[in-house]
Each structure stands twice: as C-alpha cells, then as structure tokens.
N, C-alpha and C positions, 0 to 999 in steps of 0.2 A: 448546460448551465452557462450563464452569461459571463464574459470575461470580467475579472475584477480590475478596477481602474488603477489601483496601486497596491503595493505590498502592505499588508497590515499583519504584523505579528504581535501577539500570537494569532494564529489562524486556526479555526475550529470548524469542522463540518462532519456530516454523517453520510455514509454510503449504504444504501439499502441492498441487501443480498449477501449471500454467504461466499466468502472468498475461497478459491481453490488453493490447495497446498501446492506450491511450486514443485516440491520434491515428488509429490504423488500425482502430478497433473500432466504427465507426458504419456504419449502413446507412440508405438512403433508403426511406421509406415514405410512403404517402398517407393522411392523416387528415382526413376530411371534405373531401376534394378538394384539400387543401393538402399540399405536400411537407414532410416532417419528417425530421430525422436522429435516429435512436435507437440505443441500444447494440446491437451485434451479438449473436447468440446465444452466441458464445464469451465475450464480455464479461459477459453476463447470467449464464451458467453459472459463470464464475469468481467473480463477486460472491456467488453463493449458496454456493459452496464456501468462499470466504474467510470469510463470516459464520459458518459452522458451526465453523470452526477458530480464529478469532481470539478471544483472551481478551476478556471484557467486564468492565471495571472498574466497581465500584459508584459510585465518585466519579471522574469524568473528570478527567484532568490538565488544568490551566489554564495551566501555566507554558510558557515557550518551551523547545523541544526540539531535540536532535540525533538524527537517525535514520541508522542504518547498515543498508543493504539489500544482501544478496547474492542475486541472482536467477539461478537455474539453469534455463536453457531446454532444451527437447528437441531443438532444431535451431539452426543458425546464422542462420536467417532473421529471427527477431523483433528489432526495435529494442529497445534498453534503454529502458524506460519505467516509471517507478515511480509515476506519477500515480494509477492505479487503486488501487494498494495504499494510498497515502496517503489517498485519498478514502474507502476502505472502513474505515480505522481511525477515521474521524471518527464520533463518537457511541458508540464502543466503548472507545477508549483515551484520546482527547483530544476536546475540544469542537470544535475546528476545525483543519483541516490548515494554516492560516496560522500556527499555533504552531510549525511545523517551520521553524527558522531556518537549520539546517545539515543538509545531506544528503551522505552518502557512499554512492554507488550503484555496484555492481559487477556486471558481466555474466559469467556462467559457462555452460558447456555440460555437461549431463548428460542424455543421450538417454533413459536408463531411469528417471530420477527427477526430473522438473522440479519445482521448489519454490522457496521464498523463505525466507531467514533474516532476521529483523527484530530489530534491537536498538534500543531507545529509551532515551535518557539525558536528564537535565536539562541545559539549557544553562547552563554556568557562565561567569562573567566571564572573558574571555580566550579563549573558544572560537571567537570570530569574529576572525580576524586582520585587522589594519588594513592598508590599502593605502598604501604609502609613495610 
C-alpha cells in the first residue's frame, strides 16, 4: 500500500484475511537446545498479509486513540483477539499500540470473506467514561 501523505483522522480501512489469535498462535521450537515460543505459521502469514494491505503514514500518529474493529472470521472457532492487529499497526499508523486507550471490538462470521474493518479516531476529552 502507498504511504499516506498526511494524517487524516478518522482513518478507516479493510484488511482481507483472517487474523490469528495472539494467545493461540504460538508454537514451541528448540533454538540452540533451548525451548522457545515463536509465532505460528498462520500468525506469520497474517502479519505479512497485513503489512501489504495496511496504510503507511509518513508521520506516525502520536496522540491517544480510539480504535473500532470489526473482525469477520471464516468459522465460529476463533476467539475474538485484536492484539495481532493492534501490534501490526505499530510503526505504520501509530508509534506504539499503548496509544490505543479505547477499543470497540466486534466478532462477525463470514465464511467466504474473512476480513477486518479498522477505524481509528483521535481520543477526545469525554471519550473515556468515568466510573461512578
């Protein structure tokens, strides 16, 4: 995807493909005789796919953000897990995923077209409700 010339919030885009769950996407391997956990092949493949489709901002967003995610899975099996998506936007959209202060994440089923719709907005005062 071509770099975006300037930050435009809200930013909205689609990523085609089913994200791997970060919690369930690790595999055990032996490196120099020591056991290590690394990303599964599905997670590695998704990260490559995501990188090709995700916009690249010239100037990364540094402000606090609200993220709306609609994840469409190909089956009922996967857990709703947005962490790989948030990780993969780091260095492309924003500097660090810790900037995401509010998340709205929704699980959907679309067997023929797994994908994610991502909308990113600036966090405005009042976006985080207080607990009474």
